[in-house]
TORTI-997599 format. One record per residue: residue in three letters; x, y, z of N, C-alpha, C in turn. Coordinates in steps of 0.2 Angstrom, whole numbers, padded with zeros to 4 digits, always signed. Each point is the difference from the previous one (the first is absolute). Example, Ala and Ser with C-alpha at 12.3 -4.5 7.8 and 13.67 -1.06 7.14 Angstrom:
ALA+0066-0028+0039-0004+0006+0000+0004+0006+0000 SER-0002+0005-0004+0004+0006+0001-0004+0005+0003 
// end
This chain:
UNK+0004-0006+0000-0004+0006+0000+0004+0006+0000 UNK+0006+0000+0004+0004+0006+0000+0003+0001-0007 UNK+0003-0005-0003+0003+0001-0007-0005+0003-0005 UNK-0007-0003+0001-0005+0003-0005-0001+0007+0002 UNK+0000+0002+0006-0001+0007+0002+0005+0005-0003 UNK+0006-0003+0001+0006+0004-0003-0001+0001-0008 UNK-0001-0006-0003-0001+0000-0007-0005+0005-0002 UNK-0006+0000+0003-0005+0004-0001+0001+0007+0000 UNK+0004+0002+0006+0002+0007+0001+0005+0002-0006 UNK+0004-0004-0002+0005+0002-0006-0004+0001-0006 UNK-0005-0005-0001-0004+0001-0006-0004+0007+0000 UNK-0003+0001+0006-0003+0007+0000+0004+0006-0001 UNK+0006-0001+0002+0005+0006-0001+0002+0000-0008 UNK+0000-0006-0003+0002+0001-0007-0006+0002-0004 UNK-0006-0002+0002-0006+0002-0004-0003+0007+0002 UNK+0002+0003+0005-0002+0006+0002+0001+0006-0005 UNK-0005+0004+0000+0001+0006-0005+0006+0004+0001 UNK+0004+0002-0005+0006+0004+0002-0003+0007+0003 UNK+0004+0003+0004-0001+0006+0004+0002+0006-0005 UNK-0005+0004-0001+0002+0006-0004+0005+0004+0003 UNK+0005+0003-0004+0006+0003+0003+0002+0006-0005 UNK+0000+0006+0003+0003+0006-0004+0007+0001+0002 UNK+0003+0004-0004+0007+0001+0002+0001+0004+0007 UNK-0004+0004+0001+0000+0004+0006-0002-0005+0006 UNK-0005-0004-0001-0001-0005+0005+0005-0005+0002 UNK+0004-0002-0006+0006-0004+0001+0005+0003+0004 UNK+0001+0007-0001+0006+0003+0003-0002+0001+0008 UNK-0007+0002+0001-0002+0001+0007+0001-0007+0004 UNK-0002-0005-0004+0000-0007+0004+0007-0002+0002 UNK+0005+0001-0005+0007-0001+0001+0002+0004+0006 UNK-0001+0006+0000+0003+0004+0006-0003-0002+0006 UNK-0006-0003+0000-0004-0002+0006+0003-0007+0003 UNK+0001-0004-0005+0001-0007+0001+0008-0002+0001 UNK+0004+0004-0004+0007-0003-0001+0004+0000+0007 UNK+0003-0005+0002+0004+0000+0006+0006+0005+0000 UNK+0003+0002-0006+0005+0004+0000-0002+0007+0002 UNK-0006+0002-0002-0003+0007+0002-0001+0000+0008 UNK-0002-0006+0003-0001+0000+0007+0007+0000+0004 UNK+0005-0003-0003+0006+0001+0003+0003+0007+0000 UNK-0001+0003-0006+0002+0007+0000-0003+0005+0004 UNK-0007-0002+0001-0004+0004+0005+0002-0001+0007 UNK+0002-0006+0002+0002-0001+0007+0007+0003+0001 UNK+0004+0000-0005+0007+0003+0001-0001+0008+0001 UNK-0005+0003-0004-0001+0007+0001-0002+0001+0007 UNK-0004-0004+0003-0003+0001+0007+0006-0001+0005 UNK+0004-0005-0002+0006-0001+0005+0004+0007+0000 UNK+0001+0003-0006+0004+0006+0000-0003+0005+0004 UNK-0006+0001-0001-0004+0005+0004+0001-0001+0008 UNK+0000-0006+0002+0001-0001+0007+0007+0002+0002 UNK+0005-0001-0004+0007+0002+0001+0000+0007+0001 UNK-0004+0004-0003+0000+0007+0001-0002+0002+0007 UNK-0005-0003+0002-0003+0001+0007+0005-0002+0005 UNK+0004-0006-0001+0005-0002+0005+0005+0006+0001 UNK+0002+0003-0006+0006+0005+0001-0003+0006+0003 UNK-0007+0002-0002-0003+0006+0003-0001-0001+0007 UNK+0000-0006+0003-0002-0001+0007+0006+0004+0004 UNK+0006+0000-0002+0005+0004+0004-0001+0007+0001 UNK-0005+0003-0003-0001+0007+0001-0005+0001+0006 UNK-0004-0006+0002-0005+0001+0005+0003-0003+0007 UNK-0003+0002+0005+0002-0002+0007-0001-0008+0000 UNK+0005-0003+0004+0000-0007+0001-0002-0001+0008 UNK-0005-0003+0001-0003-0001+0007+0000-0007+0002 UNK+0003-0002+0005+0000-0007+0002-0001-0001+0008 UNK-0003-0005+0002-0002-0002+0007+0005-0005+0003 UNK+0001+0001+0006+0005-0005+0004-0004-0002+0006 UNK+0002-0006+0002-0002-0003+0007+0006-0004+0002 UNK+0002+0002+0006+0006-0004+0003-0002-0002+0007 UNK+0003-0006+0001-0001-0003+0007+0007-0003+0002 UNK+0004+0003+0004+0007-0002+0002+0000-0001+0007 UNK+0004-0006+0002+0002-0001+0007+0007+0000+0000 UNK+0003+0004+0005+0007+0000+0001+0002-0005+0006 UNK+0006-0002+0000+0002-0005+0005+0000+0004+0007 UNK+0002+0006+0000+0000+0004+0006+0000+0007-0002 UNK-0001+0005+0005+0000+0007-0002+0006+0003-0002 UNK+0006-0004+0000+0006+0003-0002+0002-0004-0007 UNK-0004-0003-0004+0001-0003-0006+0003+0005-0005 UNK+0006-0002-0003+0003+0004-0005+0002-0005-0006 UNK+0000+0003-0006+0003-0003-0005+0007+0003-0001 UNK+0005-0005+0001+0007+0003+0001+0004-0001-0007 UNK-0003-0003-0005+0004-0001-0007-0005+0000-0005 UNK+0002+0002-0006-0004-0001-0006-0004+0006-0002 UNK+0001+0006+0003-0004+0006-0002+0003+0006+0004 UNK-0001+0006-0004+0002+0006+0003-0006+0004+0003 UNK-0006-0003-0001-0006+0004+0003+0000-0001+0008 UNK-0005+0003+0003-0001+0000+0007-0001-0008+0001 UNK+0004-0003+0005-0001-0007+0001-0005-0002+0005 UNK-0003+0005+0004-0004-0001+0005-0007-0004-0002 UNK-0002-0005+0004-0006-0003-0001-0004+0000+0006 UNK-0007+0002-0001-0004+0000+0006-0006-0005-0001 UNK-0003-0002+0005-0006-0004+0000-0005+0005-0002 UNK-0004-0002-0005-0006+0004-0003-0005-0004-0004 UNK-0006+0002-0001-0005-0002-0005-0002+0007-0002 UNK+0001+0001-0007-0002+0007-0003-0002-0001-0007 UNK-0004+0005-0002-0002+0001-0007+0001+0007-0002 UNK-0001+0001-0007+0001+0007-0002+0000+0000-0008 UNK+0001+0006-0002+0000+0002-0007+0007+0003-0002 UNK+0002-0002-0006+0006+0004-0002-0001+0003-0007 UNK+0003+0005-0002-0002+0003-0007+0007+0003-0002 UNK+0000+0000-0007+0006+0004-0003-0002+0003-0006 UNK+0003+0005-0002-0002+0004-0006+0006+0003-0003 UNK+0001-0002-0007+0006+0002-0003-0001+0008-0001 UNK+0006+0003+0001+0000+0008-0001+0004+0001-0007 UNK+0005-0003-0001+0004+0001-0006+0005-0006-0001 UNK+0000-0003-0006+0006-0004-0002+0003+0003-0006 UNK+0000+0006-0001+0003+0004-0005-0001-0003-0007 UNK-0007-0002-0001-0002-0002-0007+0000-0007-0001 UNK+0002-0004+0004+0000-0007-0002-0007-0003-0001 UNK-0004+0001+0005-0007-0003+0000-0004+0003-0006 UNK+0001+0007-0001-0003+0003-0006+0002-0003-0006 UNK+0006-0001-0001+0003-0004-0006-0003-0007-0001 UNK+0000-0003+0006-0003-0007-0001-0007+0000-0002 UNK-0004+0005+0003-0007+0000-0002-0001+0002-0007 UNK+0004+0005-0003+0000+0002-0007+0002-0006-0004 UNK+0005-0004+0002+0002-0006-0004-0006-0005+0000 UNK-0003-0001+0006-0006-0005+0000-0005+0002-0004 UNK-0002+0007-0001-0005+0002-0004+0001-0001-0007 UNK+0006+0001-0002+0002-0001-0007+0000-0007-0002 UNK+0002-0004+0005+0000-0008-0001-0008-0002-0001 UNK-0004+0003+0004-0007-0001-0001-0003+0002-0007 UNK+0002+0006-0002-0001+0002-0007+0002-0005-0005 UNK+0006-0002+0001+0003-0005-0005-0004-0006+0000 UNK-0002-0003+0006-0005-0006+0000-0006+0002-0004 UNK-0003+0006+0001-0006+0002-0004+0001-0001-0007 UNK+0006+0003-0002+0002-0001-0008+0001-0007-0002 UNK+0002-0004+0005+0001-0007-0002-0007-0003-0001 UNK-0005+0002+0004-0006-0003-0001-0003+0002-0007 UNK+0001+0007-0001-0002+0002-0007+0004-0004-0006 UNK+0006-0001+0001+0004-0004-0005-0003-0007-0001 UNK-0002-0003+0006-0003-0007+0000-0007+0000-0004 UNK-0004+0005+0002-0006+0001-0003+0001+0001-0008 UNK+0005+0004-0002+0001+0001-0007+0002-0006-0003 UNK+0004-0004+0003+0002-0006-0003-0006-0005-0001 UNK-0004+0000+0005-0006-0005+0000-0005+0003-0006 UNK-0001+0006+0000-0004+0003-0006+0003-0002-0007 UNK+0007+0000-0001+0003-0002-0006-0002-0007-0001 UNK+0001-0004+0005+0000-0007-0001-0008-0002-0002 UNK-0004+0003+0003-0007-0001-0001-0002+0002-0007 UNK+0002+0006-0002-0001+0003-0007+0003-0005-0005 UNK+0006-0002+0001+0003-0005-0005-0004-0006-0001 UNK-0002-0003+0006-0003-0006+0000-0008+0001-0003 UNK-0002+0005+0001-0007+0002-0002+0000+0000-0008 UNK+0005+0004-0003+0001+0001-0007+0002-0007-0003 UNK+0004-0004+0003+0002-0006-0002-0006-0005-0001 UNK-0005+0001+0005-0006-0004+0000-0004+0002-0006 UNK-0001+0006-0001-0004+0003-0005+0003-0002-0007 UNK+0007+0000+0000+0003-0002-0006-0001-0007-0002 UNK+0000-0004+0005-0001-0008-0001-0007-0001-0002 UNK-0005+0004+0003-0007-0001-0002-0001+0002-0007 UNK+0003+0006-0002-0001+0002-0007+0003-0005-0005 UNK+0006-0003+0002+0002-0005-0005-0004-0006+0000 UNK-0003-0002+0006-0004-0006+0000-0007+0002-0004 UNK-0002+0006+0000-0006+0002-0004+0001-0001-0007 UNK+0006+0002-0002+0002-0001-0007+0001-0007-0002 UNK+0003-0004+0004+0000-0007-0001-0006-0003-0001 UNK-0005+0002+0005-0007-0003+0000-0003+0002-0007 UNK+0000+0006-0002-0003+0002-0006+0003-0003-0006 UNK+0007-0001+0000+0003-0003-0005-0002-0007-0001 UNK+0000-0004+0006-0002-0007-0001-0008-0001-0002 UNK-0004+0005+0002-0007+0000-0002+0000+0001-0007 UNK+0003+0005-0003+0000+0001-0007+0003-0005-0004 UNK+0005-0003+0002+0003-0006-0004-0004-0006+0000 UNK-0004-0001+0006-0004-0006+0000-0006+0001-0005 UNK-0002+0006+0000-0005+0002-0005+0002-0001-0008 UNK+0007+0002-0001+0003-0002-0006+0000-0007-0002 UNK+0002-0004+0005+0001-0007-0001-0007-0003-0002 UNK-0005+0002+0004-0007-0002-0001-0002+0001-0007 UNK+0001+0007-0002-0002+0002-0007+0004-0004-0005 UNK+0007+0000+0000+0004-0003-0005-0002-0008+0000 UNK-0001-0003+0006-0002-0007-0001-0007-0001-0003 UNK-0005+0004+0001-0006+0000-0004+0001+0001-0007 UNK+0004+0005-0002+0001+0001-0007+0004-0006-0003 UNK+0004-0003+0004+0004-0006-0003-0005-0006-0001 UNK-0005-0001+0004-0004-0005-0001-0004+0001-0006 UNK-0001+0006-0002-0004+0002-0006+0004+0001-0006 UNK+0007-0002+0001+0005+0000-0006+0001+0007-0002 UNK-0001+0005+0005+0001+0007-0002+0007+0002+0002 UNK+0003-0003+0005+0007+0001+0002+0003-0007+0001 UNK+0007+0001+0000+0004-0007+0000+0001-0002+0007 UNK+0002-0006+0001+0002-0002+0006+0006+0003+0003 UNK+0004+0003-0004+0006+0004+0002-0002+0006+0004 UNK-0005+0003-0003-0003+0006+0004-0002-0002+0007 UNK-0003-0006+0000-0002-0002+0007+0006-0002+0005 UNK+0005-0002-0003+0006-0002+0004+0003+0007+0002 UNK+0001+0005-0004+0003+0006+0002-0004+0003+0005 UNK-0007+0000-0001-0005+0003+0005+0001-0004+0007 UNK+0001-0006+0000+0001-0004+0006+0006+0002+0004 UNK+0006+0000-0004+0006+0002+0003+0000+0007+0003 UNK-0004+0005-0003+0000+0006+0002-0005+0000+0007 UNK-0005-0004+0000-0004-0001+0006+0004-0003+0006 UNK+0004-0005-0002+0005-0003+0006+0005+0005+0002 UNK+0002+0004-0004+0005+0006+0002-0003+0005+0005 UNK-0006+0001-0002-0004+0005+0004-0002-0003+0007 UNK-0001-0007+0000-0001-0003+0006+0006+0000+0005 UNK+0006-0001-0003+0006+0000+0004+0001+0007+0003 UNK-0002+0005-0004+0001+0007+0002-0005+0001+0006 UNK-0006-0002-0001-0005+0000+0005+0002-0003+0007 UNK+0003-0006-0001+0002-0003+0006+0006+0004+0004 UNK+0004+0002-0004+0006+0004+0003-0003+0007+0003 UNK-0005+0003-0003-0003+0006+0002-0004-0001+0007 UNK-0003-0006+0000-0004-0001+0006+0005-0001+0006 UNK+0005-0004-0001+0005-0001+0005+0003+0007+0002 UNK+0002+0004-0004+0003+0006+0002-0005+0005+0003 UNK-0007-0001-0001-0005+0004+0003-0001-0002+0007 UNK+0000-0007+0001+0000-0003+0007+0006+0002+0004 UNK+0006+0000-0003+0006+0002+0004+0000+0008+0002 UNK-0003+0004-0005+0000+0007+0002-0005+0001+0005 UNK-0006-0004+0001-0004+0001+0005+0003-0002+0007 UNK+0004-0005+0000+0003-0002+0006+0005+0005+0002 UNK+0004+0003-0004+0005+0005+0001-0004+0006+0003 UNK-0005+0002-0003-0004+0006+0002-0003-0001+0008 UNK-0002-0006+0001-0003-0002+0007+0006+0001+0005 UNK+0006-0003-0002+0006+0001+0005+0002+0008+0001 UNK-0001+0004-0006+0002+0007+0001-0005+0003+0004 UNK-0006-0002+0001-0005+0003+0004+0000-0002+0007 UNK+0005-0005+0002+0001-0002+0006-0005-0006+0002 UNK-0002-0004-0005-0004-0006+0002+0004-0006-0001 UNK-0001-0004+0005+0003-0007+0000-0003-0005-0004 UNK-0007+0000+0000-0003-0005-0003-0001+0002-0008 UNK-0003-0005-0004-0001+0001-0007-0007+0004-0001 UNK+0001+0005-0004-0006+0004-0001+0000+0002-0007 UNK-0006+0001-0003-0001+0003-0007-0004+0006+0000 UNK+0002+0005-0004-0003+0006+0000-0003+0002-0007 UNK-0005+0004-0001-0003+0002-0006+0003+0008+0000 UNK+0005+0001-0004+0003+0006+0000-0004+0005-0005 UNK+0000+0006+0003-0003+0005-0004+0005+0004-0005 UNK-0001-0001-0006+0005+0002-0005-0001+0008-0001 UNK+0002+0004+0005+0000+0007-0001+0007+0003+0002 UNK+0004-0003-0004+0007+0002+0001+0001+0007-0002 UNK+0005+0004+0003+0001+0007-0002+0003+0000-0007 UNK-0001+0006-0003+0003+0001-0006+0007+0000+0000 UNK+0003-0002-0005+0008+0001-0001+0001+0007-0002 UNK+0004+0003+0004+0002+0007-0001+0005+0001-0005 UNK+0000+0006-0002+0006+0002-0005+0007+0000+0003 UNK+0005-0001-0004+0006-0001+0003+0003+0007+0003 UNK+0001+0001+0007+0002+0006+0002+0008+0001+0000 UNK+0002+0006+0002+0007+0002+0000+0003-0004+0006 UNK+0006-0002-0001+0003-0004+0006+0003+0004+0005 UNK+0002+0007-0001+0003+0004+0005-0005+0001+0006 UNK-0006+0003-0002-0005+0001+0006-0001-0007+0004 UNK+0000-0005-0003-0001-0007+0003+0005-0001+0005 UNK+0007+0001-0002+0005-0001+0005-0001+0005+0006 UNK-0001+0006-0001-0001+0005+0005-0006-0002+0005 UNK-0005-0003-0003-0006-0002+0004+0002-0006+0004 UNK+0004-0005-0003+0003-0006+0004+0004+0003+0006 UNK+0004+0005-0001+0005+0002+0006-0004+0004+0005 UNK-0006+0002-0002-0005+0003+0005-0005-0004+0004 UNK-0002-0005-0004-0006-0004+0002+0002-0007+0003 UNK+0005-0003-0003+0001-0007+0002+0001-0001+0008 UNK-0005-0004+0003+0001-0001+0007+0006-0003+0003 UNK+0003-0005-0004+0006-0003+0002+0006+0005+0000 UNK+0000+0005-0004+0005+0005+0000-0001+0005+0006 UNK-0007+0001+0001-0001+0005+0006+0002-0004+0006 UNK-0002-0006+0000+0002-0004+0006+0008+0001+0002 UNK+0004-0001-0005+0007+0000+0001+0002+0007+0002 UNK-0003+0005-0003+0001+0007+0002-0001+0001+0007 UNK-0006-0002+0003-0002+0001+0007+0005-0004+0004 UNK+0002-0006-0002+0005-0004+0003+0007+0003+0001 UNK+0002+0004-0006+0006+0004+0000-0001+0005+0006 UNK-0005+0004+0000-0001+0005+0005+0000-0002+0007 UNK-0003-0006+0001-0001-0003+0006+0007-0002+0003 UNK+0004-0003-0005+0007-0002+0002+0004+0006+0002 UNK-0001+0006-0003+0004+0006+0001-0002+0003+0007 UNK-0007-0001+0002-0002+0002+0007+0003-0004+0005 UNK+0000-0007-0002+0002-0005+0005+0008+0001+0001 UNK+0003+0002-0005+0008+0002+0001+0001+0006+0005 UNK-0005+0005-0001+0001+0006+0004-0002-0002+0007 UNK-0005-0005+0001-0001-0002+0007+0005-0004+0003 UNK+0004-0004-0004+0006-0003+0003+0005+0005+0002 UNK+0001+0005-0004+0005+0005+0002-0002+0004+0006 UNK-0006+0001+0001-0003+0003+0006+0001-0004+0007 UNK+0002-0006-0001+0001-0004+0006+0006+0002+0004 UNK+0005+0004-0004+0006+0003+0003-0002+0005+0005 UNK-0006+0003+0000-0002+0006+0004-0003-0002+0006 UNK+0000+0004+0006-0004-0002+0006-0007-0001-0001 UNK-0003-0003+0005-0007-0001+0001-0002+0003+0006 UNK-0005+0004+0000-0003+0004+0006-0007-0002+0001 UNK-0001-0003+0006-0007-0002+0002-0002+0002+0007 UNK-0006+0001+0001-0003+0002+0007-0003-0007+0003 UNK+0001-0001+0006-0002-0006+0003-0003+0001+0007 UNK-0005-0004+0002-0003+0001+0006-0003-0006+0003 UNK-0001+0000+0006-0003-0006+0004-0004+0002+0006 UNK-0006-0003+0001-0004+0001+0006-0003-0007+0002 UNK-0002+0000+0007-0002-0007+0002-0002+0000+0007 UNK-0002-0005+0003-0002-0002+0007+0005-0005+0002 UNK+0001+0000+0007+0004-0005+0003-0006-0003+0005 UNK-0002-0006-0002-0006-0003+0003+0003-0003+0007 UNK+0005-0003+0000+0004-0003+0006+0007+0002-0001 UNK+0003+0003+0005+0007+0002-0001+0004+0000+0007 UNK+0006+0001-0001+0005+0001+0005-0001+0007+0003 UNK+0001+0000+0007-0002+0007+0003+0004+0006-0002 UNK+0005-0002-0004+0004+0006-0003-0002+0003-0006 UNK-0005-0004-0003-0003+0002-0007-0007+0004+0001 UNK-0001+0005-0004-0006+0004+0000-0006-0005-0002 UNK-0006+0003+0001-0006-0004-0002-0001+0001-0008 UNK+0002+0006-0002-0001+0002-0007+0006+0002-0003 UNK+0001+0000-0006+0006+0002-0003-0001+0004-0007 UNK+0004+0004-0002-0001+0004-0007+0007+0003-0001 UNK+0002-0001-0007+0007+0003-0002-0001+0001-0007 UNK+0004+0005-0002+0001+0001-0007+0007+0003-0002 UNK+0001+0000-0006+0007+0003-0002+0001+0000-0008 UNK+0006+0002-0001+0002+0000-0007+0006-0005-0001 UNK-0001-0004-0005+0006-0004-0002+0003+0002-0006 UNK+0007+0000-0001+0003+0001-0006+0005-0006-0001 UNK-0001-0003-0006+0004-0006-0002+0005+0002-0005 UNK+0006+0000+0001+0005+0002-0005+0004-0006-0002 UNK+0000-0001-0007+0004-0006-0002+0007+0002-0001 UNK+0005-0004+0003+0007+0002+0000+0004-0005-0004 UNK-0001-0006+0002+0004-0006-0004-0004-0006+0000 UNK-0001-0003-0006-0004-0006+0000+0004-0005-0005 UNK+0006+0000+0000+0004-0004-0004-0001+0001-0007 UNK-0002+0006-0002-0001+0002-0007-0006-0002-0003 UNK-0005-0002+0004-0006-0003-0003-0004+0006-0003 UNK-0001+0005+0003-0004+0006-0002+0003+0002-0007 UNK+0006+0001-0001+0003+0002-0006-0001-0005-0006 UNK+0001-0006+0002-0001-0006-0005-0007+0000-0002 UNK-0005+0001+0004-0007+0000-0002-0001+0006-0004 UNK+0003+0006+0001-0001+0006-0004+0002-0002-0007 UNK+0007-0002+0000+0002-0002-0007-0004-0005-0004 UNK-0002-0005+0004-0004-0005-0003-0006+0003-0003 UNK-0004+0004+0004-0006+0003-0003+0001+0005-0006 UNK+0006+0003+0000+0002+0005-0005+0001-0004-0006 UNK+0004-0006+0000+0001-0004-0006-0006-0003-0002 UNK-0005-0002+0004-0006-0002-0002-0004+0005-0004 UNK+0000+0006+0002-0003+0006-0003+0003+0001-0007 UNK+0006-0001-0001+0003+0000-0006-0002-0005-0005 UNK+0000-0006+0003-0003-0006-0004-0007+0001-0003 UNK-0004+0003+0005-0007+0002-0002+0000+0005-0006 UNK+0004+0005+0000+0001+0005-0005+0002-0003-0007 UNK+0004-0005+0001+0002-0004-0007-0005-0004-0002 UNK-0004-0003+0004-0006-0004-0002-0005+0004-0003 UNK-0001+0006+0002-0005+0005-0003+0003+0001-0007 UNK+0006+0002-0001+0003+0002-0007+0000-0007-0004 UNK+0001-0006+0002+0000-0006-0004-0008-0001-0002 UNK-0004+0001+0004-0007-0001-0002-0003+0005-0005 UNK+0003+0006+0001-0002+0005-0005+0002-0002-0007 UNK+0007-0002+0000+0002-0002-0007-0004-0006-0002 UNK-0002-0005+0004-0004-0006-0002-0006+0002-0003 UNK-0003+0005+0004-0007+0002-0003+0000+0004-0006 UNK+0005+0004-0001+0001+0003-0007+0001-0005-0005 UNK+0004-0005+0001+0001-0006-0005-0007-0003-0001 UNK-0003-0002+0005-0006-0004+0000-0006+0004-0004 UNK+0000+0006+0001-0005+0004-0003+0001+0000-0008 UNK+0006+0001-0002+0002+0000-0007-0002-0007-0003 UNK+0002-0005+0004-0001-0007-0003-0008-0001-0001 UNK-0004+0002+0005-0007+0000+0000-0003+0004-0006 UNK+0003+0006+0000-0003+0004-0006+0002-0003-0007 UNK+0006-0003-0001+0001-0003-0006-0004-0006-0001 UNK-0002-0004+0005-0004-0006-0001-0007+0002-0001 UNK-0002+0006+0003-0007+0002-0002-0001+0003-0007 UNK+0006+0004-0002+0000+0002-0007-0001-0005-0005 UNK+0004-0006+0001+0000-0005-0004-0007-0004+0000 UNK-0003-0001+0006-0006-0003+0000-0005+0004-0003 UNK+0000+0007+0000-0005+0004-0003+0001+0000-0008 UNK+0006+0000-0002+0001-0001-0007-0002-0006-0003 UNK+0001-0006+0004-0002-0006-0002-0008-0001+0000 UNK-0003+0004+0005-0008+0000+0000-0002+0003-0007 UNK+0003+0006-0002-0003+0003-0006+0001-0004-0006 UNK+0006-0004+0000+0002-0004-0006-0005-0006+0000 UNK-0002-0003+0006-0004-0006+0000-0007+0002-0002 UNK-0002+0006+0002-0007+0002-0002-0001+0001-0008 UNK+0005+0003-0003+0000+0000-0007+0001-0007-0003 UNK+0004-0004+0003+0000-0007-0003-0006-0004+0001 UNK-0004+0001+0006-0006-0003+0000-0005+0002-0005 UNK+0000+0006-0001-0005+0003-0005+0001-0003-0007 UNK+0007+0000-0002+0001-0003-0006-0001-0008-0001 UNK+0002-0003+0006-0002-0007+0000-0007-0002-0001 UNK-0004+0004+0004-0007-0001-0001-0003+0001-0007 UNK+0003+0005-0003-0003+0002-0007+0003-0006-0004 UNK+0006-0002+0000+0002-0006-0004-0004-0006+0001 UNK-0002-0001+0007-0004-0006+0001-0007+0000-0003 UNK-0003+0006+0000-0006+0001-0003+0000-0001-0007 UNK+0005+0002-0003+0001-0001-0008+0001-0007-0001 UNK+0005-0003+0004+0001-0007-0002-0006-0005+0001 UNK-0004+0002+0005-0006-0004+0001-0005+0001-0005 UNK-0001+0006-0003-0004+0002-0005+0002-0004-0007 UNK+0007+0000-0001+0002-0003-0006-0001-0008+0000 UNK+0001-0002+0006-0001-0008+0001-0007-0002-0001 UNK-0005+0005+0003-0007-0002-0001-0002+0000-0008 UNK+0004+0005-0004-0002+0001-0007+0004-0006-0004 UNK+0005-0003+0004+0003-0006-0004+0006+0003-0004 UNK+0002+0006+0001+0006+0003-0003+0006-0001+0003 UNK+0001-0003+0006+0006-0001+0004-0001-0007+0003 UNK+0006-0002+0003+0001-0007+0003-0001+0001+0007 UNK-0001-0005+0004-0001+0000+0007+0006+0002+0004 UNK+0006-0002-0004+0007+0002+0003+0000+0008+0001 UNK-0003+0003-0005+0000+0008+0001-0004+0002+0005 UNK-0006-0003+0001-0004+0001+0005+0003-0001+0007 UNK+0003-0006+0001+0002-0002+0007+0006+0004+0001 UNK+0004+0002-0005+0006+0005+0002-0003+0006+0002 UNK-0005+0003-0003-0003+0006+0002-0003+0000+0007 UNK-0003-0006+0002-0003-0001+0006+0006+0000+0006 UNK+0006-0004-0002+0005+0000+0004+0003+0007+0002 UNK+0001+0004-0006+0002+0007+0001-0005+0004+0004 UNK-0006-0001-0001-0005+0004+0004+0000-0002+0007 UNK+0001-0006+0002+0000-0002+0007+0007+0002+0003 UNK+0005+0000-0003+0006+0002+0002+0000+0007+0001 UNK-0003+0004-0004-0001+0007+0001-0004+0002+0006 UNK-0005-0004+0001-0005+0002+0005+0004-0002+0007 UNK+0004-0005+0000+0004-0002+0006+0005+0005+0001 UNK+0003+0002-0005+0006+0005+0001-0003+0007+0002 UNK-0006+0002-0002-0003+0006+0002-0002+0000+0007 UNK-0003-0006+0002-0002+0000+0007+0006+0000+0005 UNK+0006-0004-0002+0006+0000+0004+0003+0007+0000 UNK+0000+0003-0005+0003+0007-0001-0004+0005+0005 UNK-0007-0001-0001-0004+0005+0004+0002+0000+0008 UNK+0000-0007+0002+0001+0000+0007+0007+0000+0002 UNK+0004-0001-0004+0008+0001+0001+0001+0007+0001 UNK-0003+0004-0004+0000+0008+0001-0002+0002+0006 UNK-0006-0003+0002-0003+0002+0007+0005-0002+0006 UNK+0003-0006-0001+0004-0002+0005+0006+0005+0000 UNK+0003+0001-0005+0006+0005-0001-0002+0007+0003 UNK-0006+0002-0001-0002+0006+0002-0001+0000+0008 UNK-0002-0005+0003+0000-0001+0007+0007+0000+0003 UNK+0004-0004-0003+0007+0000+0002+0003+0007+0000 UNK-0001+0004-0005+0003+0007-0001-0003+0004+0006 UNK-0007-0001+0001-0003+0004+0006+0003-0002+0006 UNK+0002-0007+0001+0003-0002+0006+0007+0003+0001 UNK+0004+0000-0005+0006+0003+0000+0001+0007+0002 UNK-0006+0004-0002+0000+0007+0001-0003+0001+0007 UNK-0003-0005+0003-0004+0001+0006-0006+0003+0000 UNK-0003+0000-0006-0007+0003-0001-0005-0006-0001 UNK+0001-0006+0001-0005-0005-0001-0005+0000+0006 UNK-0006+0001-0001-0005+0000+0005-0006-0004-0002 
// end
């Protein structure tokens, strides 16, 4: 019974009607479902918490204490291990302590600035992940439309060639056509069936890839709405490079990381300066030695001056400064890569656009040639070889035009991705 239920569920999934899906719906679904987006969102939230952690140094720190101490006798002293007052009294006491930073000469300020820039970098990382997800969805969406367009051509070709086989077979029975014509027609039909089988497999594979791009683990089928955006005219490449340098979130992330590294290096340098803080304590002595008061309160100013730490402070400063230089070189390297990638994407889009224009003319001429060959064959003024050749040319032109159309849309999406304007 369990096996039957599983089988029934799988059959229901296969026979269920495909879900309608537009390009905008696909993009929204991927941004909602994909785990990479969730990871980037969590990383951005982590960076925001780091800002709060560093900002906490600007606010008072309050803590509570409770002590219960029993001394061996009234004259108990700690005679080794400390330079503080070694006197120990019997007592049970509670109280509150507080400290407030007055100044550390810019160290905390620079740490907070660095954390804020790191948080902005993570926000740009989230934008970069979203952009990559959108590109992946667009490519798979157009690939699926492309596969379906080729499948429709294969289905129409197979249907037309089946009609031709039926017609030629009937004419051959009446001695109006030769058996050779029947053989040629059957060969053409079998070729179209092979094309149909391959197109059906490609369409199924494209559906599976699209489901994965949307963040689905199980197998799903979609009824895509073929309202693809128009293929734009070929733009100038110069403004595209400028747009990429201004808009690409991965480059903006590196710039924020460079600035954050600079602020962190300044914070490490500030460790060489004193830290001034106000401290205070209040409390009650619930049970105590007769020499202690019932209540206590004290306050003061502490100044911590770094004098010698084995070179640790200087080494940390130099390490942070070197990392800031590395971040600067990473920005420069990414700018060079973006300039190259935009130019390559522009060239690919230009080629795809020209190819689309060429295949549109090819399709028009192939259809006209097919119509003429079909009319000539019906009149008996040409052979079936001429007709089948014209059919092959028309089918090839239809497939080439469909491939070129969606290839141009894919290259257009890639160009928008490279310039950071894909939305």
